[in-house]
C-alpha positions as CSV (number, residue, x, y, z in Angstrom):
1,M,8.5,-8.6,17.8
2,N,8.2,-12.4,18.3
3,D,10.2,-14.2,15.6
4,N,7.0,-16.1,14.6
5,A,4.7,-13.1,14.7
6,K,3.1,-11.9,11.5
7,A,3.9,-8.4,10.2
8,L,0.2,-7.8,9.9
9,E,-2.8,-9.8,11.0
10,V,-6.4,-8.8,10.3
11,L,-9.1,-10.8,11.9
12,D,-12.9,-10.6,11.1
13,L,-12.7,-6.9,10.2
14,R,-16.0,-5.1,9.5
15,A,-16.0,-1.5,8.4
16,G,-17.7,1.0,6.1
17,Y,-19.1,4.5,5.7
18,D,-22.2,6.0,7.3
19,A,-24.7,3.1,7.9
20,S,-23.3,0.8,5.1
21,D,-20.7,-1.9,5.7
22,V,-18.1,-2.4,3.0
23,L,-16.0,-5.0,4.8
24,L,-18.0,-8.0,5.9
25,G,-15.7,-9.7,8.3
26,M,-12.4,-9.7,6.3
27,S,-9.4,-11.7,7.5
28,L,-5.9,-11.9,6.1
29,H,-2.2,-11.7,7.1
30,V,1.2,-10.6,5.8
31,G,4.3,-12.4,7.0
32,P,7.6,-10.9,7.8
33,K,9.3,-9.7,4.6
34,E,6.3,-10.9,2.6
35,R,4.8,-9.2,-0.4
36,V,1.0,-9.7,-0.5
37,G,-1.4,-8.4,-3.2
38,L,-5.1,-7.5,-3.1
39,F,-7.0,-7.7,-6.4
40,G,-10.6,-7.2,-7.2
41,P,-13.2,-4.8,-8.7
42,N,-13.5,-1.2,-7.7
43,G,-15.9,-0.7,-4.8
44,H,-15.5,-4.1,-3.2
45,G,-13.4,-3.1,-0.2
46,K,-9.7,-2.9,-1.0
47,T,-9.2,0.8,-0.2
48,T,-11.6,0.5,2.7
49,L,-9.5,-2.2,4.2
50,L,-6.3,-0.1,4.1
51,N,-8.3,2.8,5.5
52,A,-9.6,0.7,8.4
53,I,-6.1,-0.8,9.1
54,S,-4.5,2.7,9.3
55,R,-7.5,4.1,11.2
56,V,-8.5,6.6,8.5
57,I,-11.9,5.1,9.3
58,R,-12.8,3.3,12.5
59,P,-13.6,-0.4,12.1
60,R,-16.9,-1.6,13.6
61,Q,-15.6,-5.0,14.4
62,G,-12.5,-7.1,14.3
63,T,-8.8,-7.2,15.4
64,V,-5.7,-5.7,13.8
65,R,-2.3,-6.7,15.0
66,F,1.0,-5.2,13.7
67,M,4.3,-6.9,14.5
68,G,2.4,-9.0,17.0
69,E,0.8,-6.1,18.9
70,S,-2.7,-4.8,18.8
71,I,-3.1,-1.3,17.2
72,E,-6.8,-1.1,18.0
73,G,-7.7,2.4,19.2
74,L,-4.5,4.1,18.1
75,A,-4.7,7.3,16.2
76,P,-3.4,7.2,12.6
77,Q,-0.2,9.2,13.5
78,K,0.6,6.7,16.3
79,I,0.2,3.8,13.8
80,V,2.7,5.5,11.5
81,A,5.0,6.0,14.5
82,R,4.9,2.2,15.0
83,G,6.1,1.8,11.4
84,L,2.9,0.8,9.6
85,V,2.7,3.3,6.7
86,H,-0.2,3.7,4.3
87,V,0.4,5.4,0.9
88,P,-3.0,6.2,-0.4
89,Q,-4.1,6.2,-4.0
90,A,-5.1,9.9,-4.5
91,N,-1.7,11.5,-4.1
92,W,-2.8,13.7,-1.1
93,L,0.2,16.0,-1.2
94,F,0.7,19.7,-0.6
95,P,0.5,21.3,-4.1
96,D,2.4,24.5,-3.3
97,M,5.3,22.9,-1.4
98,Q,8.6,21.9,-2.9
99,I,9.6,18.2,-3.2
100,M,12.3,18.5,-0.6
101,E,10.0,20.3,1.8
102,I,7.4,17.6,1.5
103,L,10.0,14.8,2.0
104,E,11.5,16.4,5.1
105,L,8.0,17.1,6.5
106,A,7.2,13.4,6.2
107,A,9.9,12.5,8.7
108,F,7.8,13.6,11.7
109,T,8.2,10.7,14.1
110,E,11.2,10.3,16.4
111,R,12.5,7.3,14.6
112,A,12.0,8.9,11.2
113,Q,13.9,12.0,12.4
114,E,16.9,9.8,13.4
115,E,16.9,8.1,10.0
116,M,16.1,11.2,7.9
117,K,19.4,11.7,6.1
118,T,19.7,7.9,5.3
119,N,16.1,7.7,4.1
120,L,16.3,11.0,2.1
121,D,19.4,9.7,0.2
122,Y,17.7,6.4,-0.5
123,V,14.5,8.1,-1.8
124,L,16.5,10.4,-4.1
125,N,18.6,7.6,-5.4
126,L,15.5,5.4,-5.9
127,F,13.7,8.2,-7.8
128,P,16.3,10.3,-9.7
129,R,13.5,12.4,-11.2
130,L,12.7,13.7,-7.7
131,A,16.4,14.5,-7.2
132,E,16.4,16.5,-10.4
133,R,13.3,18.4,-9.5
134,R,13.9,18.7,-5.8
135,Q,13.1,22.5,-5.8
136,Q,9.9,22.2,-7.9
137,Q,6.4,22.6,-6.4
138,C,4.4,19.5,-6.2
139,K,1.6,20.9,-8.4
140,T,4.1,21.1,-11.3
141,L,4.9,17.4,-11.3
142,S,3.4,14.8,-13.7
143,G,1.1,12.1,-12.4
144,G,4.0,9.6,-12.3
145,E,6.3,12.0,-10.5
146,R,3.6,12.6,-7.9
147,Q,3.2,8.9,-7.4
148,M,7.0,8.6,-6.9
149,L,6.8,11.4,-4.4
150,S,3.9,9.7,-2.5
151,I,6.0,6.5,-2.2
152,G,9.0,8.7,-1.2
153,V,6.9,10.3,1.6
154,G,6.0,6.8,2.8
155,L,9.7,5.9,2.9
156,M,10.6,9.0,4.8
157,C,8.3,7.8,7.6
158,A,10.8,5.0,8.3
159,P,8.4,2.2,7.6
160,R,8.5,-1.3,9.0
161,M,5.8,-2.2,6.6
162,L,4.2,-0.4,3.6
163,M,0.6,-0.5,2.3
164,L,0.4,0.8,-1.3
165,D,-3.0,1.6,-2.7
166,E,-3.0,1.4,-6.6
167,P,0.4,3.0,-7.1
168,T,0.1,2.7,-10.9
169,F,-3.4,4.2,-11.3
170,G,-3.5,6.2,-14.5
171,L,0.1,5.7,-15.4
172,S,1.7,4.8,-18.8
173,P,3.2,1.3,-19.2
174,K,6.7,2.8,-19.1
175,L,6.0,4.4,-15.7
176,K,4.4,1.3,-14.4
177,D,7.6,-0.6,-15.2
178,E,9.7,2.0,-13.4
179,L,7.5,1.8,-10.4
180,A,7.6,-2.0,-10.4
181,E,11.4,-1.8,-10.3
182,A,11.3,0.7,-7.4
183,I,8.7,-1.4,-5.4
184,A,10.8,-4.5,-5.9
185,E,13.9,-2.6,-4.7
186,I,12.0,-1.4,-1.6
187,S,10.9,-5.0,-0.9
188,S,14.4,-6.3,-1.2
189,R,15.3,-4.3,1.9
190,G,13.0,-6.7,3.8
191,I,10.1,-4.3,4.2
192,P,6.7,-6.2,4.1
193,L,4.3,-5.0,1.5
194,L,0.5,-5.0,1.1
195,L,-0.2,-3.9,-2.4
196,V,-3.6,-3.0,-3.9
197,E,-3.7,-3.1,-7.7
198,Q,-6.1,-3.4,-10.6
199,D,-3.4,-4.4,-13.1
200,I,-3.2,-8.2,-12.7
201,A,0.1,-8.6,-14.6
202,F,1.7,-5.8,-12.5
203,I,0.6,-7.3,-9.2
204,L,1.6,-10.8,-10.0
205,S,5.1,-9.6,-11.1
206,L,5.7,-8.3,-7.5
207,V,3.8,-10.4,-4.9
208,D,4.5,-13.7,-3.2
209,R,0.8,-14.3,-2.5
210,M,-2.5,-12.7,-3.5
211,Y,-6.0,-12.3,-2.1
212,L,-9.0,-11.9,-4.4
213,V,-11.5,-9.5,-2.9
214,D,-15.2,-9.8,-3.7
215,H,-18.0,-7.8,-2.1
216,G,-16.1,-7.1,1.1
217,E,-14.8,-10.6,1.6
218,I,-11.8,-12.7,0.6
219,S,-13.1,-15.0,-2.1
220,R,-9.8,-16.8,-2.8
221,E,-6.2,-16.9,-1.8
222,I,-3.5,-17.7,-4.3
223,S,-0.3,-18.9,-2.7
224,R,3.3,-18.6,-4.0
225,G,3.7,-21.1,-6.8
226,G,0.0,-21.6,-7.2
227,E,-1.5,-21.8,-10.7
228,V,-3.0,-18.5,-11.8
229,D,-5.1,-18.2,-14.9
230,H,-5.1,-14.5,-15.8
231,Q,-8.1,-14.8,-18.1
232,E,-10.0,-16.8,-15.4
233,I,-9.5,-14.0,-12.9
234,M,-10.4,-11.3,-15.3
235,D,-13.6,-13.1,-16.3
236,M,-14.4,-13.8,-12.6
237,Y,-14.4,-10.1,-11.8
238,F,-15.2,-8.2,-15.0
239,G,-17.2,-10.7,-17.0
240,S,-16.2,-12.7,-20.0
241,E,-16.9,-11.7,-23.6
242,S,-18.8,-14.9,-24.1
243,A,-21.2,-13.9,-21.4
244,S,-21.9,-10.5,-23.0
C-alpha cells in the first residue's frame, strides 16, 4: 500500500436492486486508521453502499479501491481475503453452531488461519460474555451477544478494515455502551472503520468524520472538529416537531 493511499475510496458508485437505483453516484473515502460514520434515514442507501463495496450486490457504475488497489470484479470472499470485512446488520450466523465453532470457521483465509490463535484470544478478551458461553449454540444467545459474536466473526477474518452496519440496532443503552467501548478498542489497533448507525450520539462518540446520506447521495460531510448540531441533523432527516 502506498503511504498516501486511502484505506477505502469510492467514486461515483451507482447500485440498487432489480431495476431501481438506490445509490445515485455516491463518492466517499476512509483514510488510513480513520473512523468514518454514515448517518441518514432508513432506505436511503447506507446498507446498499456496504453491500456494493463488499460485492454482495454488483454495482452498475463506479470505482472502489481498497488500500490503493481496485477490487472491482472480485468475488466477496476474495475481498475478505484482501482484508476488507463487512459485518452486516442482520446477524447472519449459523443458529445451531456453537460460538467457538463459528469463530474458528470465520478464519477461512490463509492470513486469518495464520493469525487464528492471536485473533481468537483477542475476541474472547474483548467480549468476555462470548468466552463464558463458548460452548453455547448461537440461537441461545441474546441480541447483544449475537452482535458481539458478529463483530468477533469479522475480527477472526483478520481485517485490515471493518465495515459495521448498525451494530447497536435493537440494543439497550447499557449494551450500546459496551459495544462502543469494544469498537473504540478495535479502532485503537489502527483498523480503519466505516460505521453505519442510526443513533447520532453513538456514532459521534466514535468517528473522526461523518457523511450524511440522503436519497442515495452524500448530502453533507462533517469533518473532525466541525460544529454538529444534533437537533439540526435530526430535524433534517426525521422532521421537526414544529413542522408537524
